[in-house]
C-alpha positions in Angstrom: 1.4 3.2 14.8 -1.2 3.8 12.1 -1.5 1.2 9.4 -2.2 2.6 5.9 -3.4 0.0 3.4 -2.0 1.0 0.0 -1.6 -0.1 -3.6 1.6 0.3 -5.5 1.5 1.7 -8.9 3.9 0.4 -11.6 7.3 2.1 -12.0 6.7 2.2 -15.7 2.9 2.7 -15.9 1.1 4.8 -13.3 -2.3 3.3 -14.4 -1.1 -0.3 -13.5 -1.3 -1.6 -9.9 1.5 -4.1 -9.2 0.9 -4.9 -5.5 -0.8 -4.0 -2.3 0.4 -3.9 1.3 0.8 -1.5 4.2 3.1 1.3 4.9 5.7 0.2 7.4 7.7 3.4 7.6 7.1 6.9 6.1 10.1 8.7 7.5 13.6 7.2 7.8 12.6 4.2 5.8 15.3 1.5 5.6 15.2 -1.5 3.3 18.0 -4.1 3.7 19.8 -1.7 6.1 19.9 1.1 3.5 18.2 4.5 3.9 15.4 4.8 1.2 15.5 8.5 0.9 12.8 11.1 1.5 11.0 10.4 -1.8 10.3 6.8 -0.8 8.5 4.9 1.9 8.8 1.3 3.2 6.0 -1.0 2.2 5.3 -4.6 3.4 3.9 -6.4 0.4 0.7 -8.4 1.2 -0.8 -9.1 -2.2 0.8 -9.3 -5.7 -1.0 -8.3 -8.9 2.0 -8.2 -11.3 4.5 -10.6 -10.0 7.2 -9.9 -12.6 7.3 -6.2 -11.8 10.7 -5.0 -10.9 11.5 -3.3 -7.6 12.9 0.2 -7.3 15.7 -1.1 -5.1 16.1 -4.9 -5.3 18.2 -6.6 -2.7 19.5 -10.1 -2.0 17.0 -12.6 -3.4 14.3 -10.0 -3.5 14.3 -8.8 -7.1 10.7 -8.6 -8.2 7.2 -8.2 -6.7 6.9 -12.0 -6.6 10.0 -12.3 -4.4 8.8 -9.6 -2.0 5.6 -11.1 -0.5 5.8 -10.3 3.3 9.1 -8.4 2.8 9.8 -4.7 3.1 10.4 -2.8 -0.2 11.2 0.8 -0.9 8.6 2.5 -3.2 8.3 6.1 -4.5 5.7 8.1 -2.6 4.4 9.3 -5.9 3.4 5.8 -6.8 1.7 4.8 -3.6 -2.1 5.2 -3.3 -4.6 4.4 -0.6 -6.5 1.2 -1.4 -9.9 2.5 -2.6 -11.5 -0.9 -2.4 -10.6 -1.2 1.2 -11.7 2.3 2.0 -15.1 1.6 0.3 -15.5 -1.6 2.3 -14.8 0.2 5.6 -17.2 3.0 4.7 -19.9 0.4 3.9 -19.4 -1.1 7.4 -19.6 2.3 9.0 -22.8 3.2 7.0 -24.4 -0.1 8.0 -23.7 0.4 11.7 -24.9 4.0 11.6 -28.2 2.9 10.0 -28.6 0.0 12.5 -28.1 2.4 15.3 -30.6 5.0 14.0 -27.9 7.4 12.9 -28.1 7.0 9.2 -29.5 10.4 8.7 -26.2 11.9 9.8 -24.3 10.4 6.9 -23.8 12.5 3.8 -25.0 11.0 0.6 
């Protein structure tokens, strides 16, 4: 299983990030036993930026981003983005290793 670290954009403002986490399920996503639909994926929340943000499909005691830490939530695919900070950090590690192994000239600038 591939783990995709992602950020969740606000349901009301695409420029606002409300949480980050990882994609648990892209196809056949189920949250609280209910199918999420083809326009959503299942995300496990790992970090919260806007704790009072509402969930697309609240369930039980999980009503907001604050309630969802460590829990699966359904989120629209159109509002899920790769975590650019993490991608940059990974690339920095790869670049450093390439240079330390004499392969830095192979990296594009």
